[in-house]
C-alpha positions, 0 to 999 in steps of 0.5 A, a space after each residue: 093416874 092413881 095408883 088405886 086406879 092402876 091396881 084396879 086395872 091390872 087386875 081387870 087385865 089378868 083376869 081377862 087373860 085368864 078367861 081368854 086362856 085356855 086350861 092347861 092340859 093334863 100331864 100325860 099318863 105315865 105307867 109301868 108295865 111288867 110282864 112276860 116276853 111274849 106279850 111284851 114283844 107281841 102288844 106292848 113295844 108298838 103299843 107304847 110307842 103308838 101311845 106316846 105319839 099320840 100323846 096319850 101318854 108313856 108306857 115304862 116297859 119292863 119285860 122279864 116274866 109273868 110271875 114277876 109282873 103279877 107280883 109286881 101289880 100286886 105290890 104296887 111297884 108297877 101298874 099293869 101286867 102282861 100275861 099269856 094266862 088268866 087268873 090262877 085261883 089257887 094263887 092268893 097274891 092274884 086274888 085282887 087282880 083284874 085280867 082284862 082279855 086283850 087278843 088272841 094268840 096261839 101255843 105253837 110247838 117249835 123246832 129245828 128248821 131242818 127237823 123233818 118232823 112237821 106236826 104233832 098230835 095232841 096225845 104225842 104233846 101230851 106224851 112228850 111233856 109227860 115223858 113217855 116220848 123221848 126219841 124224835 124216831 117216835 114222832 116219825 123223825 131221826 133217831 136221837 132224843 128230844 131236847 125238850 126246853 121249857 120256861 124254868 119261871 114258875 106258872 109261866 104264862 105260855 106254858 101254863 096256858 099250854 099245860 091247862 089245855 092238855 093236862 087240865 092243870 096249868 101247874 102240871 109238872 113236866 119233864 122238861 130239864 132244860 129250863 130258860 128264863 123266857 121265850 126269847 132265850 128258848 127260841 135262841 136255844 131251839 134254833 141252835 139244836 137239831 135235836 130241839 123242841 120247845 113252846 112259843 107263840 105264834 105272835 112270837 114266831 110267825 116271822 122268826 126263820 131261825 125255828 120252825 113251827 109245828 103244826 098240831 093235829 095237822 092244823 098250822 097255827 095262823 090268824 085264821 085258824 085262831 080266828 076260826 078256833 080250828 087250831 086247837 091250842 089258841 090262847 088269850 093275852 091279857 092285861 092285868 091290873 090291881 083293882 085298887 090301883 091309884 092309877 086305875 082311871 089312867 089304866 082304863 085309858 090306856 085299855 080303852 085306846 086298845 079298842 082303836 082301830 090303830 091299836 088293833 091294827 098293830 095286833 093284827 100286824 103282830 099275828 094276833 087276833 084282837 079280842 073284839 074279834 073274837 066272840 065267835 072263837 070265845 063261844 066254841 071254847 067248849 067245843 075245843 075243849 071237847 076235841 082235845 079231850 077226845 083226841 086225849 082219850 078222856 071224857 070230858 067230865 073226867 077232864 074237869 075232874 083233873 082240873 079240879 084235884 089237887 094236887 095233880 098227879 106227877 108223871 113218872 118222869 117228872 121226877 128228874 126234871 124236878 130234881 133237876 130245876 132245884 139242884 140248879 137253884 140250891 144243891 143242897 137244900 133239903 127239897 132238893 134231897 127230898 127230890 133226889 130221894 123221890 127220884 131214887 125211888 121212881 126209878 127203883 120201881 121202874 127197874 122192878 117193874 121191867 124186871 117183872 116184865 122180863 120174868 113174865 115174858 120169859 116162863 121158867 127163867 128167873 130174872 133177878 131185878 137190879 134196883 138203882 141204889 138210892 146213892 146215885 139216882 142219875 141214870 146218865 153221867 151228870 155235867 160237872 157242875 152237877 157233880 161239884 154240887 154233889 161233892 158239896 154234900 161231904 162225908 167225914 174228911 178222915 175215912 179210917 179204912 180207906 187207904 191213902 192212895 199215894 203215888 205208889 199205890 197205883 198199879 198203872 205202869 206209865 202212871 207210875 214211872 211219872 210219879 218216879 220221876 216228878 221233881 215237884 218244886 211248888 205247888 198251885 191250888 184251886 180255892 172253892 171246894 178244894 180249901 173251903 165248900 163254896 156253896 154255903 157261902 154262895 147261899 149265905 151271900 144271897 141271903 144277906 143280899 136279899 136282907 140288905 135290900 129288903 131293908 134299904 130297896 124294898 122295891 128291888 127286893 120285892 121284884 127280884 127274890 133270890 130265885 129270880 136273881 139267880 135266873 137273871 145272873 143266868 141270863 147274863 152268863 148266857 148273853 155275856 160270854 165274854 164274861 165267862 172268866 169274870 164272876 164279878 162283872 157278871 154280878 154286877 151286870 145283873 145287880 146293875 139290870 135288877 136295879 134299872 128294871 125297878 127304875 133306879 140308877 147304878 148309884 147303889 150296885 157297888 153298895 148291894 155288890 159289897 154286902 154280896 162280896 163281903 158275905 161271899 168270903 165269910 168261908 168255913 174251911 175244911 178242918 185240914 186246910 189251915 193245918 196244910 197250908 202252914 205245913 206246904 208253905 214252909 216246904 214249897 212255894 204256893 200259887 192259887 189259880 181260882 176261877 171264882 172270885 174269892 179274896 184270900 186277903 179278906 178270907 185271911 189265908 193270903 199269907 201262904 201264898 206267894 202268888 194269887 191269879 184269878 181268872 178274872 185278873 188274868 181273863 182266861 179261866 181254867 181249863 185254859 192252858 194259859 192260866 197254868 203257864 201264867 202260874 209256872 211263869 211267875 214262880 219262874 218254874 218249868 210246868 213239869 216242876 209244878 203239881 196242881 192241886 184241885 177237886 174238879 176233874 175236868 178244870 183242875 186235873 185235865 186242864 193242868 195236866 194238858 198244860 204240863 203240869 203234874 196233877 193231884 185230884 183232891 177228892 173229898 166225896 170218895 169218887 172213882 175217877 174212872 166213873 167220870 169217864 164211864 161213857 168213853 173209857 178210851 178217851 185220852 182224858 180218863 187216865 188218872 192223875 198223878 196223885 188222888 188224895 182224900 184231904 190236904 193232909 195227905 198232900 202233906 205226908 205225900 210232900 214229906 215223904 219226898 226225898 230233899 231234892 224233890 221236896 225242894 
């Protein structure tokens, strides 16, 4: 057969084979979903599995928060967002996003399982979040303060929807200082707190025996009471997509899948009402809002006016919640200081009002008002972390009108006796907030990392702005208590999760951490630090004991220390006695011959004293030791430290005044 005939036959054979072969199936869709935990657990997990099982496509799930999902869709790093609220018209980033209703859920107040309270009225919910009701006895429960939990992330879907119903303003500030990253963590906290109260969804907690769902106006949340619109706090769950998304058709195919019988059965299994079954409920929305307005004692027209007003009114108790939230994120920021001032003014106004009422109730008797000092706005004793944040707003290091309180300046006989018998042969020193203020370095490190990410990994930077990184690190610290002593491991794990959430592996984590860590160690020492280290190093061996991850080699102070002990390397953190004993062992000295110097009353003073060391409290802010134990002056830990110092220069003076044998 000729070559020409062979070629013709081969071509014909291939042509016929092509006609006989069916067209190749289109590649299955792959979509990235990101959104709040409530929508993720209630809708997406099982739906994504079924969608893939039917070979329709793959949905990559990135559950985190409402705002992160919506922003990711707006920026193109996700295809679909899950949200338990609709579009927020005042937020420009959401202008180009379509919100597609999928199902009805219910916003449900939750509490500890054994809490005797079973139902709340709408007025009680309003007043709890407004800070007017603060004790369970006002609700028919035990005489204990209500520990109100909320979501820290701004414009959270479930919280937003509740506040829109109750306050007619989804962005209403509330008096909820206990803030969690998402509903999963909030539920875990409420389950452990007999006085806890929080908000979740019916789909999330209907099968969770660790928490108790509270009825509203005597009506319990269920699929039946949502479907007939009798439960007043039902909410809508949405999927959101960008209007000009390049995957618009793929998203539409997934949304069409949600109308299938198998998808709607999945929704019903999660105690949701498919939106296709909710026509009657939607028609009753105006009546629902009138019901809520009537129970809250406001006219419907007033409610509409409230919703349209900008800005929304701020409740009296909100300044404390605002300050708590801002101090958690940026304790030294100008906005935090402004919030602190607002709280001081609000408390002063409340005190004056209370005094005026008392005066009116006691004719002929003058009652002097006692306004709250603006210098200390917190009525209750703040936590240690808050007190450390307060000390970072430094006073001048040298206060000429304040006498140096040396060992001989305190009159208490037992302490004086201890000081007379002190024989100090070495000094251990805390690092952060003792040798340098740590907050400026941490804030700068966060900014350097953010700038580096924006240059090299923009998707990660967009998905994880600085506040979101802080929230994620807090989640890591809660989920991994085994890493409480290791801030480096916590930071690395936080970076790993951030990159993984954006579909990236760990190959960039080390480089990102190095950017952060280098900036974190660019500290600015207090003016007295280096002169004091030079003087002390000539007289006594020094050892550092730190819970932080500062690197003395990078900082340039390593040469002054005989030993350096970090909680990360040792495996335990202050105030554990073991880490102090390890320092003494490396020095070859008994604990009573070592003086520990630090800024933290619990970690440094009480921890070292209970380990048998002598103690010096470095009190740069001029606070009173007794103020830390105002709530319980009988606490045996309230005994003052051996020394109280305003700066390290005073430590040098005290060491120089000691006898030669005590000075070593």
